[in-house]
C-alpha positions as CSV (number, residue, x, y, z in Angstrom):
1,M,30.3,-26.7,-6.4
2,T,33.7,-26.5,-4.8
3,V,34.3,-24.1,-1.9
4,R,37.8,-23.2,-1.0
5,V,38.2,-21.7,2.4
6,T,40.8,-19.0,2.6
7,A,42.2,-18.3,6.1
8,L,41.9,-14.8,7.4
9,P,45.2,-13.0,8.0
10,A,46.3,-12.3,11.5
11,M,44.3,-9.6,13.3
12,P,46.2,-6.4,14.0
13,A,47.2,-5.6,17.6
14,T,44.4,-4.2,19.7
15,Q,44.6,-1.3,22.2
16,S,43.2,-1.3,25.8
17,L,41.1,1.2,27.5
18,V,40.5,0.7,31.2
19,L,37.5,2.5,32.7
20,T,37.4,2.9,36.4
21,D,36.7,5.5,39.1
22,T,34.5,8.2,37.7
23,A,34.5,6.6,34.2
24,L,32.7,3.6,35.6
25,T,30.0,4.5,38.1
26,A,28.4,1.8,40.1
27,V,25.7,1.8,42.8
28,S,23.7,-0.9,44.6
29,T,20.0,-0.7,45.3
30,A,17.5,-2.9,47.1
31,T,15.1,-4.2,44.5
32,D,12.4,-5.2,47.0
33,C,11.7,-1.6,47.9
34,D,9.4,0.9,46.2
35,T,11.2,4.0,47.4
36,A,14.8,5.2,46.8
37,G,17.1,4.8,49.8
38,C,14.9,2.3,51.7
39,A,18.1,0.3,52.2
40,T,21.7,1.5,51.8
41,S,24.7,-0.7,51.4
42,P,27.8,0.3,53.5
43,A,30.2,2.9,52.0
44,G,32.6,1.3,49.6
45,E,30.5,-1.8,49.0
46,L,28.4,-3.2,46.1
47,R,25.9,-5.9,46.6
48,V,24.3,-8.5,44.2
49,G,21.8,-11.0,45.7
50,T,20.2,-11.3,49.1
51,V,22.1,-9.5,51.9
52,D,20.8,-8.2,55.3
53,G,17.2,-9.2,54.3
54,H,17.1,-7.3,51.0
55,L,17.5,-8.5,47.4
56,W,20.2,-6.2,45.8
57,A,21.1,-5.3,42.3
58,T,24.0,-3.2,41.1
59,H,23.8,-0.6,38.3
60,L,26.9,0.1,36.3
61,K,27.4,2.8,33.7
62,A,30.5,3.3,31.6
63,N,31.6,6.7,30.2
64,L,32.8,5.8,26.7
65,S,34.0,9.3,25.7
66,A,37.6,8.1,25.7
67,L,36.8,5.4,23.1
68,P,37.8,6.8,19.7
69,P,34.8,7.3,17.3
70,G,34.8,4.4,14.8
71,A,36.7,2.1,17.1
72,R,35.9,-1.6,16.7
73,V,35.4,-3.3,20.1
74,T,36.8,-6.8,20.1
75,S,36.1,-7.6,23.8
76,A,35.3,-6.0,27.1
77,K,35.7,-7.6,30.5
78,L,34.3,-6.4,33.8
79,A,36.4,-6.9,37.0
80,L,34.7,-6.7,40.4
81,T,36.7,-7.6,43.5
82,R,35.0,-9.5,46.3
83,S,34.9,-7.8,49.7
84,D,33.3,-10.7,51.5
85,C,36.0,-13.2,50.8
86,T,39.7,-13.2,49.8
87,T,40.5,-16.7,48.8
88,Q,38.6,-19.5,47.0
89,C,35.7,-17.3,46.3
90,M,33.0,-19.0,44.3
91,P,32.5,-17.0,41.1
92,Q,29.0,-15.4,41.1
93,K,26.9,-15.8,38.0
94,P,24.6,-12.8,38.0
95,G,22.2,-12.0,35.2
96,V,23.4,-9.1,33.1
97,Y,20.6,-6.8,31.8
98,E,21.0,-3.8,29.5
99,L,18.8,-0.9,30.5
100,S,16.2,0.3,28.0
101,T,15.5,3.6,29.9
102,A,17.5,5.8,32.1
103,W,17.8,5.1,35.8
104,T,19.4,7.2,38.6
105,P,20.0,6.4,42.3
106,A,17.2,8.8,43.1
107,Q,14.9,6.1,41.8
108,S,13.9,2.9,43.6
109,G,15.4,-0.5,43.1
110,R,12.2,-1.8,41.6
111,E,12.4,0.9,39.0
112,L,15.9,-0.3,38.2
113,L,14.4,-3.8,37.4
114,T,11.7,-2.2,35.3
115,A,14.3,-0.3,33.3
116,A,16.4,-3.5,32.9
117,G,13.4,-5.5,31.6
118,T,13.2,-9.3,31.6
119,D,15.6,-10.3,28.8
120,A,19.2,-10.8,29.9
121,Y,22.2,-10.0,27.8
122,V,23.7,-13.1,29.3
123,L,22.7,-15.6,32.1
124,D,24.3,-18.3,34.1
125,T,27.9,-17.3,33.3
126,A,30.6,-16.6,35.8
127,L,31.2,-12.8,35.8
128,P,34.9,-13.0,34.8
129,E,34.0,-15.0,31.7
130,V,31.3,-12.6,30.4
131,D,32.4,-10.7,27.3
132,F,30.7,-7.3,27.3
133,G,32.2,-6.4,23.9
134,I,28.9,-6.6,21.9
135,L,27.1,-4.6,24.5
136,V,29.8,-1.9,24.5
137,Q,29.7,-1.8,20.7
138,S,25.9,-1.5,20.7
139,W,26.2,1.6,23.0
140,T,28.4,3.3,20.5
141,D,26.3,2.1,17.5
142,R,23.1,3.7,18.7
143,S,24.7,6.5,20.8
144,T,22.5,5.3,23.7
145,N,24.0,4.1,26.9
146,E,21.8,3.7,30.0
147,G,24.2,1.2,31.6
148,M,23.5,-2.3,32.8
149,A,22.2,-4.1,35.9
150,L,23.6,-7.1,37.7
151,T,21.1,-9.1,39.6
152,V,20.7,-12.7,40.8
153,G,18.4,-15.0,42.6
154,T,17.9,-15.2,46.3
155,D,20.4,-18.1,46.9
156,T,23.7,-16.6,45.7
157,A,24.8,-13.3,47.1
158,A,28.1,-11.5,46.9
159,K,29.7,-8.3,48.1
160,Y,32.2,-6.3,46.0
161,H,34.4,-3.3,46.5
162,S,33.0,-0.1,45.0
163,G,34.7,2.8,43.3
164,A,35.2,4.3,46.8
165,A,37.6,1.5,47.8
166,T,40.8,2.7,49.5
167,D,42.9,0.3,47.4
168,V,42.6,1.5,43.8
169,A,43.3,-2.0,42.6
170,N,40.0,-3.2,44.2
171,R,37.8,-0.7,42.4
172,P,35.5,-1.8,39.6
173,R,37.0,-1.6,36.2
174,L,35.9,-2.3,32.6
175,T,38.8,-3.2,30.3
176,I,37.9,-2.6,26.7
177,E,40.0,-4.1,23.9
178,Y,39.5,-2.3,20.6
179,L,41.0,-1.7,17.2
180,P,41.7,2.0,16.7
181,P,40.0,3.5,13.6
182,T,42.1,3.6,10.5
183,A,41.7,4.2,6.8
184,P,40.4,1.1,4.9
185,G,42.7,-1.4,3.3
186,A,42.9,-2.0,-0.4
187,V,39.9,-3.2,-2.3
188,N,40.1,-6.6,-4.0
189,D,39.5,-8.1,-7.4
190,V,39.0,-5.0,-9.5
191,V,37.4,-6.3,-12.7
192,P,36.9,-4.0,-15.7
193,T,34.5,-5.0,-18.5
194,P,35.0,-3.0,-21.7
195,G,32.1,-2.0,-23.8
196,D,31.4,0.3,-26.8
197,S,33.0,3.6,-25.8
198,G,32.8,2.8,-22.1
199,L,33.5,0.2,-19.4
200,L,31.9,-1.2,-16.2
201,A,34.1,-1.9,-13.2
202,T,33.3,-4.1,-10.2
203,W,35.4,-5.0,-7.2
204,N,35.1,-6.6,-3.7
205,P,35.4,-4.6,-0.4
206,P,38.7,-4.4,1.4
207,M,39.6,-7.1,3.9
208,D,39.8,-4.4,6.6
209,G,37.2,-1.6,6.5
210,G,39.3,0.4,9.0
211,A,36.6,1.6,11.3
212,N,33.1,0.9,12.5
213,G,30.9,2.6,9.9
214,D,30.3,2.7,6.2
215,I,32.9,3.0,3.5
216,T,32.6,4.6,0.1
217,Y,34.6,4.1,-3.0
218,V,36.4,6.5,-5.4
219,A,36.9,4.9,-8.8
220,K,38.9,6.5,-11.6
221,A,39.3,5.6,-15.3
222,E,42.9,6.1,-16.4
223,K,44.7,5.9,-19.7
224,S,47.8,3.7,-19.9
225,D,50.0,6.7,-19.0
226,G,48.0,7.3,-15.8
227,T,46.0,10.2,-17.0
228,V,42.6,10.3,-15.3
229,V,39.7,10.7,-17.7
230,A,36.7,10.2,-15.4
231,T,35.9,9.8,-11.7
232,S,33.0,8.0,-10.0
233,E,32.3,8.0,-6.2
234,G,29.6,6.0,-4.3
235,A,28.9,3.4,-1.7
236,I,28.4,0.5,-4.2
237,P,31.4,-1.5,-5.4
238,R,30.6,-0.8,-9.0
239,A,31.2,2.1,-11.4
240,V,30.4,2.9,-15.1
241,F,32.4,5.1,-17.3
242,T,31.1,6.4,-20.6
243,G,32.5,8.5,-23.4
244,L,35.7,6.6,-23.8
245,D,37.7,6.0,-27.0
246,N,37.6,2.5,-28.4
247,T,41.1,3.0,-29.9
248,L,42.7,3.5,-26.4
249,S,43.3,1.2,-23.4
250,Y,42.0,2.1,-20.0
251,R,42.3,0.7,-16.5
252,V,40.4,1.4,-13.3
253,A,41.9,2.7,-10.0
254,V,39.8,2.2,-6.9
255,T,40.3,3.6,-3.4
256,A,38.1,2.9,-0.4
257,K,37.6,5.7,2.2
258,N,35.9,6.2,5.5
259,A,35.6,8.9,8.1
260,V,39.3,8.5,9.0
261,G,40.8,8.7,5.5
262,S,41.5,6.9,2.2
263,G,43.2,3.5,1.7
264,P,45.7,2.5,-0.9
265,V,44.8,2.4,-4.6
266,S,44.0,-0.9,-6.4
267,R,44.3,-1.0,-10.1
268,S,42.9,-3.3,-12.7
269,A,44.4,-4.6,-15.9
270,L,44.2,-2.5,-19.0
271,V,41.3,-3.1,-21.3
272,Q,40.1,-1.7,-24.6
273,G,36.5,-1.3,-25.8
274,S,35.1,-2.3,-29.2
275,A,32.2,-1.1,-31.2
276,V,29.0,-3.2,-31.4
277,T,27.1,-3.8,-34.6
278,G,24.7,-0.9,-35.3
279,G,26.0,1.2,-32.4
280,A,25.3,1.2,-28.6
281,A,22.4,3.6,-28.9
282,R,20.5,1.1,-30.9
283,Y,20.4,-1.4,-28.0
284,K,19.6,1.2,-25.4
285,D,16.6,2.1,-27.5
286,Y,15.5,-1.6,-27.7
287,V,15.7,-2.0,-23.9
288,Q,13.8,1.2,-23.3
289,A,11.1,0.2,-25.7
290,Y,10.8,-3.2,-24.1
291,L,10.5,-1.8,-20.6
292,S,8.0,0.8,-21.8
293,A,5.9,-1.9,-23.4
294,R,5.9,-4.0,-20.2
295,N,4.9,-1.0,-18.2
296,K,1.8,-0.6,-20.4
297,V,0.8,-4.2,-19.7
298,T,1.5,-3.6,-16.0
299,T,-0.8,-0.6,-15.8
300,G,-3.4,-1.9,-18.1
301,V,-2.9,0.7,-20.8
302,S,-2.3,-2.3,-23.0
303,L,-4.4,-5.3,-22.1
304,T,-2.0,-7.8,-23.6
305,A,1.7,-8.1,-24.5
306,E,0.9,-8.2,-28.2
307,D,-1.1,-5.0,-27.9
308,A,1.9,-3.3,-26.2
309,A,4.4,-4.7,-28.7
310,A,2.3,-3.6,-31.7
311,E,2.6,0.0,-30.6
312,S,6.4,-0.1,-30.8
313,P,8.6,0.2,-33.9
314,H,10.9,-2.3,-32.2
315,A,8.2,-5.0,-31.6
316,D,10.1,-7.7,-33.5
317,V,13.1,-7.3,-31.1
318,F,11.3,-8.0,-27.8
319,R,7.8,-9.5,-28.8
320,E,8.7,-13.1,-27.8
321,L,10.3,-12.3,-24.4
322,L,7.4,-9.9,-23.5
323,G,4.9,-12.6,-24.5
324,V,6.5,-15.0,-22.0
325,Q,5.9,-12.5,-19.3
326,E,2.3,-11.7,-20.1
327,D,0.6,-14.2,-17.8
328,P,2.4,-13.2,-14.6
329,V,2.2,-9.5,-15.3
330,V,-1.5,-9.6,-16.3
331,G,-2.3,-12.0,-13.5
332,T,-0.7,-9.6,-10.9
333,R,-2.7,-6.7,-12.4
334,E,-6.0,-8.5,-12.3
335,A,-5.4,-10.0,-8.8
336,L,-4.6,-6.6,-7.3
337,A,-7.8,-5.2,-8.8
338,T,-9.7,-7.5,-6.5
339,Q,-7.9,-5.9,-3.5
340,S,-8.8,-2.3,-4.3
341,Q,-5.2,-1.8,-5.5
342,A,-3.9,-0.9,-9.0
343,Y,-0.9,0.3,-10.8
344,V,-1.9,3.6,-12.3
345,G,1.5,4.7,-13.5
346,A,4.9,3.0,-14.3
347,S,8.0,4.3,-16.0
348,S,11.6,3.0,-16.5
349,A,14.8,4.9,-16.8
350,L,18.2,3.6,-17.8
351,T,21.3,5.0,-16.1
352,D,25.0,4.0,-16.0
353,T,24.6,1.8,-19.1
354,T,27.3,-0.2,-20.8
355,V,26.8,-2.0,-24.1
356,L,29.3,-4.7,-25.0
357,N,30.0,-7.5,-27.3
358,G,29.2,-10.9,-25.7
359,P,30.0,-14.5,-26.6
360,E,28.6,-16.3,-29.6
361,G,27.4,-13.3,-31.5
362,R,25.5,-11.7,-28.6
363,V,25.3,-8.2,-27.4
364,L,24.9,-7.4,-23.7
365,V,23.3,-4.3,-22.1
366,R,24.3,-3.9,-18.4
367,S,22.4,-1.0,-16.8
368,T,20.9,0.4,-13.7
369,V,17.2,0.5,-14.2
370,V,15.2,3.0,-12.1
371,Q,11.6,1.8,-12.0
372,T,9.0,4.3,-10.7
373,V,5.5,3.0,-10.0
374,T,2.4,4.8,-8.8
375,T,0.1,2.5,-6.9
376,R,-3.5,3.4,-6.1
377,I,-4.5,1.9,-2.8
378,D,-8.1,2.4,-1.9
379,G,-8.2,5.5,-3.9
380,V,-5.0,7.0,-2.6
381,D,-1.9,7.2,-4.8
382,E,1.6,6.2,-3.6
383,V,4.8,6.6,-5.6
384,S,7.6,4.2,-5.1
385,E,11.0,3.9,-6.8
386,N,13.1,0.8,-7.1
387,S,16.6,0.8,-8.5
388,G,18.2,-2.4,-9.7
389,Y,21.1,-3.6,-11.8
390,R,19.8,-5.5,-14.9
391,R,21.4,-7.4,-17.7
392,F,19.8,-7.7,-21.1
393,V,21.1,-10.2,-23.7
394,F,20.5,-9.8,-27.4
395,N,21.1,-12.6,-29.9
396,I,22.2,-11.3,-33.3
397,V,21.1,-13.4,-36.2
398,A,21.7,-12.3,-39.8
399,G,22.1,-8.7,-38.5
400,A,18.7,-8.7,-36.7
401,A,18.6,-8.4,-32.9
402,K,16.4,-10.5,-30.6
403,L,16.1,-9.8,-26.9
404,E,16.4,-13.3,-25.4
405,S,16.8,-12.7,-21.7
406,E,16.6,-10.2,-18.8
407,A,18.3,-11.0,-15.5
408,D,19.7,-9.5,-12.3
409,D,23.2,-8.3,-13.2
410,I,24.7,-9.0,-9.8
411,E,23.5,-12.6,-9.6
412,S,24.4,-13.2,-13.3
413,G,27.9,-11.9,-13.0
414,Q,29.1,-12.1,-9.5
415,T,32.2,-14.1,-8.8
416,L,33.3,-14.8,-5.2
417,S,36.7,-13.4,-4.4
418,T,39.6,-15.9,-4.2
419,T,40.6,-14.2,-0.9
420,A,39.0,-14.3,2.5
421,A,37.1,-11.1,1.3
422,A,34.5,-13.5,-0.1
423,G,32.9,-13.5,3.3
424,S,31.7,-9.9,2.7
425,Q,29.8,-11.0,-0.4
426,V,27.4,-13.4,1.3
427,A,25.3,-13.4,4.4
428,A,26.3,-15.7,7.3
429,T,23.4,-18.1,7.2
430,P,23.2,-21.7,8.4
431,A,23.3,-24.7,6.1
432,D,20.5,-26.4,8.0
433,A,18.0,-24.0,9.3
434,P,15.5,-25.2,11.9
435,S,12.0,-26.0,10.8
436,V,9.0,-23.8,11.5
437,P,8.0,-24.4,15.1
438,S,4.6,-26.1,15.6
439,G,1.6,-24.1,16.8
440,V,2.4,-21.0,14.7
441,E,-0.8,-19.1,13.9
442,T,-0.2,-17.7,10.4
443,I,-2.3,-15.0,8.8
444,A,-5.5,-16.4,7.5
445,L,-5.7,-16.4,3.7
446,G,-8.8,-16.9,1.6
447,A,-9.3,-19.2,-1.4
448,D,-8.0,-16.4,-3.6
449,G,-4.6,-16.4,-1.8
450,F,-5.2,-13.0,-0.2
451,P,-5.8,-12.1,3.5
452,L,-9.3,-12.4,4.7
453,P,-11.0,-9.0,5.1
454,G,-12.4,-7.7,8.4
455,E,-12.2,-5.2,11.1
456,P,-9.5,-5.0,13.9
457,E,-10.3,-6.8,17.1
458,A,-10.8,-4.7,20.3
459,G,-7.6,-4.4,22.3
460,I,-5.3,-5.8,19.5
461,R,-3.2,-2.6,19.5
462,T,-1.8,-3.1,23.0
463,A,1.6,-1.5,23.1
464,S,4.7,-3.8,23.0
465,Y,8.0,-3.1,24.7
466,V,9.7,-3.0,21.3
467,N,8.9,0.3,19.7
468,G,6.8,-0.7,16.8
469,S,6.4,2.8,15.4
470,G,10.2,3.3,15.7
471,T,10.8,0.0,13.9
472,A,8.4,1.0,11.0
473,S,9.8,4.5,10.8
474,W,13.4,3.3,10.5
475,A,12.4,0.7,7.9
476,L,10.6,3.3,5.8
477,T,13.5,5.8,6.0
478,H,16.2,3.2,5.2
479,A,14.3,1.0,2.7
480,Y,16.5,2.3,-0.1
481,D,19.8,1.9,1.7
482,K,22.3,-0.2,-0.2
483,P,22.0,-3.9,0.8
484,E,24.9,-5.2,2.8
485,F,24.5,-8.7,1.3
486,W,23.4,-8.8,-2.4
487,G,20.3,-11.0,-2.9
488,N,20.1,-12.1,0.7
489,D,19.6,-9.0,2.9
490,C,16.0,-9.2,4.0
491,A,16.7,-10.5,7.5
492,N,19.6,-8.2,8.0
493,F,17.3,-5.3,7.1
494,V,14.6,-6.4,9.5
495,S,17.1,-6.9,12.3
496,K,18.5,-3.4,11.8
497,S,15.0,-2.0,11.8
498,L,14.3,-3.7,15.2
499,Y,17.6,-2.8,16.6
500,Y,18.0,0.9,15.5
501,G,14.4,1.8,15.3
502,G,12.6,-0.5,17.8
503,G,15.3,-0.5,20.4
504,M,15.5,-4.3,20.6
505,K,18.5,-5.5,22.5
506,M,21.3,-7.8,21.4
507,R,21.7,-11.2,23.1
508,D,25.2,-12.6,23.6
509,W,25.4,-16.4,22.9
510,A,27.2,-18.4,20.3
511,F,26.5,-17.2,16.7
512,F,24.7,-20.5,15.8
513,Q,22.4,-20.5,18.8
514,D,18.8,-19.4,18.4
515,R,18.9,-17.5,21.7
516,A,21.6,-15.3,20.3
517,W,20.9,-12.1,18.4
518,W,23.7,-9.8,17.4
519,K,25.7,-8.2,14.7
520,K,29.4,-7.8,15.1
521,N,31.7,-5.6,13.2
522,T,35.0,-7.5,13.0
523,W,38.2,-6.1,11.8
524,T,37.6,-7.6,8.4
525,S,34.9,-6.7,5.9
526,W,33.3,-10.0,6.7
527,K,30.3,-9.1,8.8
528,K,30.0,-12.1,11.1
529,N,26.5,-11.9,12.5
530,S,24.5,-14.4,14.5
531,Y,22.4,-16.6,12.3
532,T,19.3,-15.1,13.9
533,W,20.4,-11.7,12.7
534,S,21.0,-12.7,9.1
535,A,18.6,-15.5,8.2
536,A,14.8,-15.2,8.1
537,Q,14.0,-18.6,9.5
538,N,16.4,-18.2,12.4
539,L,15.1,-14.7,13.1
540,F,11.6,-16.2,13.3
541,V,12.7,-19.0,15.7
542,H,14.6,-16.5,17.9
543,M,11.6,-14.1,18.1
544,F,9.2,-17.0,18.6
545,N,11.1,-18.6,21.5
546,Y,12.8,-15.6,23.1
547,R,11.0,-12.3,22.5
548,Q,7.5,-13.2,23.9
549,P,5.8,-12.3,20.6
550,G,2.2,-11.6,20.0
551,Y,0.7,-13.5,17.1
552,V,-1.4,-11.8,14.5
553,N,-3.5,-14.1,12.4
554,R,-5.6,-11.5,10.7
555,S,-4.1,-9.0,8.4
556,Y,-6.5,-6.3,9.5
557,D,-5.1,-6.6,13.0
558,L,-1.5,-5.8,11.9
559,R,0.1,-2.6,12.9
560,P,3.3,-0.7,12.1
561,G,6.4,-2.5,13.4
562,D,5.0,-6.0,13.1
563,I,7.3,-8.4,11.3
564,L,6.1,-10.6,8.5
565,F,7.6,-14.0,7.5
566,F,6.9,-15.7,4.2
567,Q,6.9,-19.4,3.4
568,Y,7.1,-20.6,-0.2
569,R,5.6,-23.7,-1.6
570,G,7.9,-26.7,-1.1
571,D,10.0,-25.1,1.6
572,R,9.9,-26.1,5.2
573,V,11.2,-22.7,6.4
574,Y,10.5,-19.0,6.2
575,N,12.9,-17.6,3.6
576,H,11.8,-14.0,3.4
577,T,10.9,-11.3,6.0
578,A,9.7,-7.7,5.9
579,V,8.5,-4.9,8.2
580,V,4.9,-3.6,8.3
581,R,5.3,0.1,7.7
582,G,1.7,1.1,7.8
583,I,-2.0,0.3,7.0
584,Q,-3.9,2.2,4.4
585,G,-7.6,1.5,3.9
586,G,-7.1,-2.1,5.0
587,T,-4.1,-2.6,2.8
588,V,-0.9,-3.7,4.6
589,K,2.1,-1.6,3.4
590,I,5.6,-3.1,3.9
591,A,9.3,-2.2,3.7
592,Q,11.8,-4.8,2.8
593,H,15.1,-5.7,1.1
594,G,15.2,-8.4,-1.6
595,Y,12.2,-7.2,-3.5
596,A,10.8,-3.7,-4.2
597,P,11.8,-1.7,-1.1
598,L,8.3,-0.3,-0.6
599,S,5.5,-2.6,-1.4
600,T,2.2,-4.0,-0.1
601,L,1.2,-7.4,1.2
602,P,-1.3,-8.0,-1.7
603,E,1.3,-7.0,-4.2
604,I,3.8,-9.6,-2.9
605,L,1.1,-12.3,-2.9
606,A,-0.1,-11.4,-6.4
607,R,3.4,-11.3,-7.9
608,N,4.2,-14.8,-6.5
609,E,1.1,-16.3,-8.0
610,G,0.2,-18.8,-5.2
611,K,3.8,-19.7,-4.5
612,I,3.5,-18.2,-1.0
613,V,1.6,-20.7,1.1
614,A,1.9,-19.1,4.5
615,V,2.5,-15.6,6.0
616,A,3.3,-15.4,9.7
617,A,3.3,-12.1,11.7
618,L,5.1,-11.6,15.0
619,R,4.9,-8.6,17.3
620,P,7.9,-8.7,19.6
621,R,7.0,-7.7,23.1
622,S,10.4,-8.2,24.7
623,R,13.4,-6.1,24.1
C-alpha cells in the first residue's frame, strides 16, 4: 500500500479576544482553611503557594459570552503579572485544575480543592507556556464553565497582580485566538455511480467545516442543462436518487452547510444510467427474499438455512450464500438460548437502493438495510434497530442470477481522497499501540465463553467521580448518531459518552502520549484527536494509568457507565470498546459504534464464536 501525504493548505488568519477585568474574575483563597475568609490576601493581589503561613490557590473564571458561537479556538494564553518581583522572576509552574462543580468566594479554600479534584489539566509547565485552548473549547462544547484553579506545592510561591491593579497592563488577562465561524468550504471528490433509473453519489467532507459543530449536505441531481430533478439532504456524505431516465445524463451538485450558512457548490461529472437484465425490481426482490430467509434462521422460525430457502420462490438465487452463513447464525441463536436470551422477531427493509451493472456480467445492489430485531432478555422484549449500507453482488450466468456476496458498502467502495481531506475519513490511531498492561483483571468467562453467573458483591456499587449514569444515558441517546469515522468509531463514541455524559475532563499533553485525552476541532475537517480519544487500546491504557479506575471482574458486578474493552484471539491489544447502558435480569446491555448500536454482552460473545478471548471492564473514578 502506498500512502501519499498531502500537505494541508495554510490556516486562515485567526482573531484575538482578550478577556480581562470583569470578563476574567480571579480570587485567591487559603486552601488549608475550612471556613471562607479565614485568611485574606491584600487588595489587588493574587497568591499561589505558601505565603504568610497559608497554602494559597487562585480561582479564575472567564466570561466567554464575547466568543462567537461556533468559533474554533486555536489557542488561549493566560497572563499573570508578578507583584513580588520585577526582573528575573523564576516562572512558576502551578498545577492547572478544571473545576467539576461550582465554587464561589463564599466557600472555603478546601472546598475549592474538592471542586478542582485531583486530576490536572496540566502539571509542571511554566504558566506562560500553558495553552488553555483545549480547556476553553471544552467549556463551549459542553456549555459548562466553572473555571479553573491554580495551585502548587509548599516550596514555590508567587504573588500576582489582581484585576484591581491600578495599572491596567498588570491585570490578569486571557488571550484567546480563534477562527470566527463561517460557512463550510466546498466538498471534495463527488463521485456519481449510475444505476438502472437512478444513481448513488458519494463525496468527502470539505477541508474546512467552517465552525465548531456538525455540518449537513444538500445534494441535487441535475440534468445536463442544470435543471434540478431531485434533492436530498442529510448528515451523511451519500445520496441516492431514483426515478431517473436512462436515456438522459445527470450530474450531482453538493453543498455543505452549517449554522452559519452554506458553502460553495461542488459538481460531479455527467453520468448516464443503463437498464439491468430483467429489471431492477427483480434484484431488489432477491435481496429482500434472502434477508427474510436469514431472519427466519436467526429467530428459529426455520431451523436450518435449507428450511428457510425452501420456503422462498427465489431459493436458487441465494441458497448457497445462505448455507455458508448457517453455522454462525444458528450457533449464535443456540448460544444465546443458554443465556436466557433469544431473538423473537427480525425484519429487514431496503431503502435508498441503487441497482447497477457491474463488471464481468455482474449486477450490484447497493442499499441501506434497516434491520429491526426484537430480543427477549429474561422474559422482557427489547426492540433495536440497526441501519447499515450494504452491497450485494449477483453473478449472472446464462441469464440466471446467483447471489455470491454481501458486504459493507462503505468498506467495499471507499476511496481515500487525493487531497488532505483524506484525514477526515479515518481515525487518528497509532501505528504501534501499547500492549495490554500487566495485572489487568478481566471479566471471568466460563468454559462456554460467557460470563460466570452470580450475585453482585456488597459495596460494589460505590459511586465514582465520573457520572456513570450520565455516561450510560448519553451513550443510549446517541447510539444511533452517525459515526464520525466509518468502521473505526468505537473509541470515539465511548470517549464522547464519558466527556459529554460522564463529565470526564480533557487532559492536555501531546497527542501521542497516554496521559493526554482530548478531542480538538481544527480548522480542517480532519479531526485531530489524541490517540487515547480515538483508539480503544490507548483509551484503555489512559484510563488504567491516569483515571484511578475500579476493576470489575464479574459481569454481575457491572453497572451503567462502566466501559468494556474486548480482546480478540491473536491480538495483543484491545481493539473494541463499548459502554454498559444497563443490566436486565443479569444480562449486560451495551451501547456501541462499530457493531449493532444497542446490543448485549452475550450477543457480542455469541456472534464472535470464541474469537473474543478477554473482556476487561473499567470504572473511571477520576475526572
